[in-house]
Backbone as a ProteinNet text record, in pm:
[ID]
protein_1_A
[PRIMARY]
XXXXXXXXXXXXXXXXXXXXXXXXXXXXXXXXXXXXXXXXXXXXXXXXXXXXXXXXXXXXXXXXXXXXXXXXXXXXXXXXXXXXXXXXXXXXXXXXXXXXXXXXXXXXXXXXXXXXXXXXXXXXXXXXXXXXXXXXXXXXXXXXXXXXXXXXXXXXXXXXXXX
[TERTIARY]
5921.7	5908.1	5911.9	6005.1	5998.4	5851.7	5779.4	5641.3	5558.9	5575.6	5497.8	5520.3	5652.8	5684.1	5641.5	5653.8	5606.2	5457.9	5375.5	5231.5	5208.1	5277	5261.2	5321.1	5427.5	5493.1	5387.4	5322.9	5222.8	5110.6	5066.8	4950.3	4987.8	5103.6	5137.8	5138.4	5191.2	5189.1	5050	4947.4	4818.3	4744	4792.6	4738	4795.7	4888.9	4949.1	4855.4	4748.9	4658.2	4545.2	4543.5	4426.3	4472.5	4388.8	4415.2	4451.7	4544.8	4582.2	4505.7	4506.8	4442.8	4560.9	4531.1	4628.6	4647.4	4768.8	4809.8	4840.4	4788.4	4811.1	4861.8	4924.6	4967.6	4916	4846.2	4805.1	4919.2	4936.4	5057.3	4993.6	5069.2	5031.6	5153.9	5111.2	5220.1	5280.7	5396.2	5458.7	5382.8	5391	5331.4	5402.4	5325.2	5389.2	5361.1	5466.9	5452.7	5357.6	5370.4	5286.8	5152.4	5111.3	4977.3	4969.8	4880.2	4863.5	4789.4	4849.1	4785.5	4705.7	4607.7	4521.9	4602.3	4568	4627	4591	4674.7	4646.7	4695.3	4646.1	4682.8	4766.9	4901.5	4992	5003.5	5033.3	5042.2	5171.4	5156.2	5271.8	5290.1	5221.3	5239.1	5101	5104.9	4978.8	4983.4	4872.6	4868.1	4734.5	4736.7	4622.2	4548.6	4419	4337.7	4270.8	4319.1	4262.6	4219	4090.2	4023.3	4109.5	4167.4	4242	4392	4422.2	4564.5	4570.2	4683.8	4723.6	4851.6	4866.8	4995	5047.4	5179.6	5250.6	5339.8	5424.1	5511.2	5625.4	5651	5759.7	5712.5	5601.1	5557.5	5423.5	5380.7	5245.1	5204.3	5088.6	5048.4	4907.1	4880.2	4741.6	4658.3	4529.9	4451.3	4409.8	4357.6	4302.4	4185.8	4197.7	4075.3	4090.9	3974.5	3969.8	3864.8	3919.1	3825.4	3828.8	3724.2	3718.1	3750.8	3838.8	3873.5	3751.6	3732	3627.4	3654.1	3614	3621.3	3552.9	3612.8	3558.6	3433	3323.6	3203.3	3132.8	3057.9	3000.5	2897.8	2895.4	2805.4	2753.1	2641.1	2595	2607.5	2659.5	2679.2	2609.3	2558.8	2484	2578.6	2704	2789.5	2927	3013.5	3151.2	3234.4	3198.3	3264.9	3239.5	3124.1	3093.6	3187.2	3197.1	3281.8	3424.4	3477.7	3615.3	3640.3	3542.3	3563.6	3551.9	3467.3	3453.2	3599.3	3651.3	3781	3882.1	3886.1	3992.1	3964.1	3832.7	3810	3863.3	3843	3888.1	4047.2	4109	4253.5	4303.3	4248.4	4288	4277.4	4169.3	4154.6	4261.7	4289.4	4395.6	4525.6	4542.2	4676.6	4691.4	4597.1	4608	4540.7	4462.7	4393.7	4275.8	4232.7	4126.2	4005	3896	3776.6	3710.5	3677.7	3623.2	3718.1	3852.4	3955.4	3966.9	3966.6	3979.9	4121	4141.9	4268.5	4274.7	4375.4	4396.4	4494.6	4442.7	4517	4522.2	4642.6	4659.6	4713.5	4742.9	4794.2	4927.7	4962.3	5097.6	5149	5283	5360.3	5371.7	5343.3	5353.6	5489	5532.6	5670.9	5664.6	5682	5679.1	5792.9	5902.7	6015	5957.9	5890.3	5833.9	5732.6	5642.5	5547.4	5607.5	5716.2	5793.7	5855.4	5890	5948.2	5842.7	5706.4	5605.5	5535.7	5580.7	5518.9	5413.5	5299.6	5184.1	5231.5	5188.7	5215.6	5079.3	5018.5	4879.2	4782.2	4726.6	4637.3	4700.1	4834.9	4893.6	4957.4	4960.6	5028.9	5048.2	5137.5	5173.2	5090.2	4992.9	4911.4	4938.5	4997.9	5042.9	5123.7	5214.9	5304.2	5243.3	5116	5055.4	5039.2	5079.5	5062.5	4907.5	4864.8	4728.4	4688.3	4562.4	4517.7	4394.1	4379.1	4246.7	4176	4061.3	4000.9	3911.9	3890.1	3811	3836.4	3828.9	3869.2	3783.7	3676.7	3580.5	3608.5	3672.7	3693.9	3820.9	3825.7	3940.2	4041.7	4143.9	4243.1	4197.5	4225	4201.4	4332.9	4353.2	4478.8	4494.5	4616.8	4630.3	4621.9	4672.4	4659.1	4516.6	4426.1	4287.5	4224	4258.4	4200.6	4239.3	4370.6	4417.2	4352.1	4331.1	4273.3	4128.2	4045.8	3918.7	3912.4	4004.7	4001.9	4055.3	4153.8	4193.2	4086.3	4008.3	3901.3	3798.3	3767	3668	3715.2	3843.8	3891.5	3910	3950.3	3968.9	3828.2	3733.8	3601.1	3501.5	3469.4	3364.5	3226.4	3140.6	3010.6	2933.1	2838.1	2756.8	2688.5	2706.8	2657.5	2745.3	2865.8	2959.5	3045.1	3054	3148.5	3073.1
5117.7	4985.8	4891.5	4927.5	4840	4842.8	4938.3	4953.8	4842.8	4838.4	4740.2	4603.7	4568.9	4435.1	4407.7	4516	4500.5	4467.9	4527	4501.5	4360.6	4303.4	4153.4	4057.1	4105.4	4016	4010.9	4125	4122.3	4044.1	4051.9	3973.9	3810	3779.2	3640.3	3595.6	3669.5	3636.3	3618.6	3699.7	3673.6	3561.9	3520.6	3401	3263.8	3251.4	3130.8	3010.5	3029.7	2926.9	2905	2987	2990.6	2889	2804.7	2715.1	2791.3	2733.8	2786.2	2722.9	2773.8	2717.5	2678.4	2590.3	2539.7	2630.6	2641.1	2712.1	2604.2	2622.2	2522.6	2596.2	2510.7	2562	2468.1	2509.6	2437.4	2398.7	2260	2212.4	2122.1	2118.3	2026.4	1923.2	1796.9	1701.5	1667.6	1617.8	1584	1479.2	1465.5	1358.1	1223.6	1124.1	983	920	874.3	811.4	884.6	1011	1095.9	1130.1	1060.5	1077.5	1182.9	1287.2	1404.1	1343.1	1395.7	1361	1478.8	1455.4	1553.9	1649.5	1777.7	1880.9	1851	1897.6	1881.2	2011.7	2017.7	2128.4	2068.7	2110	2055.9	2149.4	2105	2177.3	2254.1	2385.7	2479.6	2554.3	2503.9	2566.6	2588.4	2662.3	2704.2	2849.1	2908.6	3055.5	3085.4	3195.4	3250.9	3333.3	3310.3	3391.9	3497.8	3618.9	3752.5	3835.8	3814	3897.2	3880.1	3998.8	4002	3963.7	3922.5	3884.6	3740.4	3671.9	3549.7	3570.2	3540	3561.4	3419.9	3390.9	3272.1	3303.8	3209.5	3235	3326.1	3348.3	3423	3528.8	3522.9	3611.5	3660.5	3751.3	3812.8	3787	3736.9	3708.2	3778.1	3796.9	3845.9	3725.3	3733	3622.5	3622.8	3508.1	3489.3	3417	3288.7	3196.9	3104.8	3059.1	2956	2852.2	2719.4	2616.5	2511.8	2424.1	2313.7	2193.4	2110.9	1989.9	1889.4	1828.5	1734.9	1627.6	1508.6	1404.8	1437	1417.6	1447	1354.7	1414.7	1340.3	1402.2	1322.2	1378.2	1476.2	1594.9	1703.3	1779.1	1824.1	1924.4	2062.3	2155.1	2290.5	2388.3	2490.2	2600.7	2711.7	2709.5	2817.7	2767.4	2824.5	2785.4	2806.4	2901.9	2939.6	2814.5	2766.6	2647.5	2530.3	2508.1	2401.8	2417.2	2537.5	2567.1	2547.5	2595.9	2568.7	2422.7	2356.8	2209.2	2141.7	2178.1	2126.4	2151.1	2281.7	2319	2233.8	2219.7	2137.6	1986.8	1934.5	1803.3	1794.5	1908.4	1905	1906.7	1975.4	1983.2	1839.6	1767.4	1631.7	1545.6	1554.3	1483	1502.7	1625	1666.3	1622.5	1550.8	1504.8	1559.3	1672.4	1740.2	1660.1	1638.8	1572.3	1643.3	1558.4	1625.2	1728.8	1837.4	1945.7	2043.2	2024.1	2118.8	2239.6	2355.4	2484.2	2492.2	2542.9	2554.4	2683.8	2753.8	2895.9	2877	2922.2	2889.4	3042.7	3050	3175.3	3300.9	3277.6	3370.4	3430.3	3546.5	3611.9	3663.2	3657.6	3721.5	3873.8	3944.1	4087.9	4133.9	4242.5	4303.8	4408.6	4368.2	4456	4571	4543.2	4641.2	4748.6	4708.2	4811	4907.2	4835.8	4914.4	5010.4	4970.6	5056.3	5170.8	5154.2	5263.5	5353.5	5315	5409.2	5349.1	5229.9	5168.2	5069.4	5073.9	4972.6	4834.9	4734.6	4589.9	4523.1	4490.6	4426	4514.8	4467.1	4558.7	4642.9	4630.9	4711.3	4838.1	4945.5	5069	5150.1	5248.9	5339	5457.9	5502.8	5621.1	5726.7	5832.8	5935.5	5882.6	5781.7	5725.4	5615.1	5581.3	5466.6	5344.1	5229.3	5114.5	5085.9	5066.8	5064	4951	4905.9	4788.6	4838.2	4786.7	4818.4	4683.4	4674	4544.9	4503.8	4593.1	4549.2	4650.5	4603.1	4699.5	4823.2	4820.1	4954.5	5031.2	4977.6	5055.8	5138.2	5226.1	5302.6	5226.8	5292.5	5230.5	5255.4	5152.6	5166.6	5130.1	5175	5152.5	4985.5	4940.6	4799.3	4744.6	4809.8	4752	4734.3	4824.6	4823.8	4706.8	4706.6	4590.5	4449.1	4432.1	4306.7	4284.4	4382	4364.1	4305.8	4363.9	4322.8	4178.2	4144.9	4019.9	3912.1	3944.5	3841	3817.8	3920.2	3885.7	3797.9	3840.3	3741.8	3602.1	3578.7	3441.8	3377.2	3445.2	3373.5	3357.8	3429.4	3428.9	3451.2	3354.8	3374.8	3405.8	3475.5	3500.5	3375.3	3362.6	3236.8	3201.4	3085.4	3030.7	3035.3	3102.3	3123.2	3010.8	2914.9	2803.6	2678.3
3199.4	3160.2	3270.3	3379.9	3493.3	3568.1	3549.9	3596.3	3528.4	3398.5	3314.3	3354.9	3367.4	3415.3	3554.8	3639.1	3778.2	3787.5	3702.7	3689.8	3663.2	3565.6	3527.7	3639	3695.6	3808.4	3930.4	3948.6	4068	4031.5	3900.5	3860	3875.4	3830.5	3848.1	3989.9	4078.4	4223.9	4271	4224.1	4264.7	4196.2	4082.8	4005.1	4047.3	4137.1	4164.3	4190.1	4258	4304.2	4189	4080.2	3994.6	3875.2	3828.9	3721	3582.6	3505.3	3384.8	3280.1	3146.2	3035.9	2930.7	2849.2	2746.3	2634.8	2601.5	2473.3	2373	2237.9	2145.4	2022	1918.7	1795.1	1680.7	1587.4	1476.5	1391	1381.7	1292	1186.2	1064.2	963.6	961.7	996.6	997	856.3	842.3	719.4	661.7	527.9	456.1	480.5	496.8	505	372.8	305.7	165.3	81.7	80.8	-5.7	40.5	152.5	202.3	306.9	283.7	392.9	508.2	625.6	757.3	807.1	882.4	945.2	1022.4	1013.5	1099.6	1250.2	1338.9	1487.7	1556.9	1665.8	1761	1867.4	1868	1976.1	2095.4	2207.9	2336.1	2332	2361.2	2360.6	2500.6	2594.1	2714.8	2783.2	2901.3	2966	3005	3026.3	3052.5	3139.1	3206.1	3272	3168.9	3156	3051.7	3121.9	3088	3152.3	3031.1	2992.7	2881.7	2756.4	2715.1	2583.9	2603.5	2723.3	2752.4	2807.9	2766.5	2829.7	2896.9	3028.2	3096.6	3132.6	3086.2	3111.3	3227.5	3264.3	3367.2	3314.6	3193.4	3145.6	3044.8	2995.5	2874.7	2890.5	2804.9	2790.7	2657.1	2626.4	2494.9	2468.8	2347.7	2304.2	2267.7	2310.6	2276.3	2127.4	2074.3	1930.6	1939.4	1912.8	1907.4	2023.6	2086.9	2188.3	2140.2	2138.5	2098.4	2216.5	2214.2	2304.2	2231.8	2274.8	2209.7	2220.3	2109.9	2096	1982.7	2006.9	1905.9	1776.9	1663.6	1540.2	1519.6	1458.2	1435.1	1307.4	1237.4	1118.4	1168.3	1114	1150.4	1029.6	1025.4	927.2	968.4	878.5	922.6	845.3	893.3	823.3	786.2	838.1	816.6	808.6	726.3	711.9	837.2	910.8	1041	1134.6	1144.1	1223.1	1180.5	1051.9	998.1	1049	1031.7	1069	1224.2	1306.3	1448.9	1481.6	1419.5	1441.5	1410.3	1289.8	1251	1356.7	1400.8	1517	1640.2	1667	1785.3	1775.9	1652.3	1623.4	1619	1567.9	1567.7	1704.2	1795.7	1939	1992.8	1966.8	2013.8	1964	1834.4	1769.9	1830.5	1873.9	1930.8	2081.3	2126.7	2261.5	2377.6	2347.8	2449.2	2488.9	2616.6	2668.2	2616.2	2583.3	2529.4	2632.4	2578.2	2658.6	2713.1	2685	2734	2640.3	2715.5	2636.2	2588.5	2469.2	2399.7	2330.4	2368.3	2294.7	2173.8	2054.8	1933	1867.6	1790.6	1722	1810.3	1930.8	2020.5	1963.2	2016.2	1972.5	2086.5	2093.4	2214.6	2197.8	2307.5	2310.9	2350	2287.6	2315	2421	2554.4	2657.8	2651.4	2587.2	2575.5	2486.1	2378.7	2278.4	2351.7	2422.8	2496.3	2595.7	2662.6	2754.4	2688.4	2553.5	2469.1	2412.8	2426.6	2379.2	2253.3	2209.4	2086.4	2137.7	2071.3	2118.8	2064.2	2136.7	2101	2133.1	2023.4	2041.3	2115.5	2215.7	2297.3	2395.4	2417.5	2510.6	2458.7	2536.1	2506.1	2625.7	2621.7	2716.1	2686.5	2769.8	2752.6	2858.2	2822.6	2916.9	3026.3	2998.6	3091.4	3179.4	3154.2	3218.7	3131.6	3177.6	3096.1	3092.6	2961.2	2939.5	2844.5	2844.6	2765.3	2687.9	2561	2492.1	2488.7	2575.6	2587.2	2477.4	2380.9	2261.2	2145.9	2025.3	1914.2	1900.6	1962.5	1967.6	2081.7	2192.5	2308.9	2320.1	2411.1	2438	2529.7	2556	2656.1	2795	2879.2	3027.6	3088.7	3221.1	3299.3	3310.4	3275	3275.7	3422.2	3521	3665.8	3702.7	3672.6	3713.5	3631	3510.7	3415	3477.2	3511.2	3568.9	3692.8	3778.8	3920.9	3890	3799	3777.6	3717.4	3625	3560.8	3656.2	3736.1	3836.2	3946	3970.1	4074.6	4014.6	3892.6	3823.5	3812.5	3776.7	3750.7	3885	3993.2	4127.8	4194	4174.5	4235.9	4126.7	4044.5	3932.9	3992.2	3930.6	3976	3980.2	4058.6	4075.9	3938.1	3904.8	3771.9	3659.5	3674.5	3563.7	3540.4	3626.9	3611.7	3566.3
[MASK]
+++++++++++++++++++++++++++++++++++++++++++++++++++++++++++++++++++++++++++++++++++++++++++++++++++++++++++++++++++++++++++++++++++++++++++++++++++++++++++++++++++

């Protein structure tokens, strides 16, 4: 288990100069005089986004949905999923995020102690005594240290044209 925490501590040390992204939580404000108010996404911290993982100063989270904050505007939609994403983008803007800011919503904290005991937590698991991560639902597990090395390198030095 100390190996698992050590892997993430090492990652944090290498990420010190890399910008973090916002973490948000979708909340429904209380009614005022019986009138419902629009939902908003409120700021809950910042994290480094490394593929399927979000690393904060103290925790490791699994990713869920990422939206860009933008002011609400009348739009036509061909799919309900587009409407939902637009609503989340507007909720982020109402929550105070600057337009264009990437916000992670729906993330969940991973239990590193459970992984250390041999139980999977989100995309993390111990495979043959090696901390590992499943980077997609269809993929197998890969060693966590190598996965983080690759993701940190991409984040610190993005390929030309990626930014």
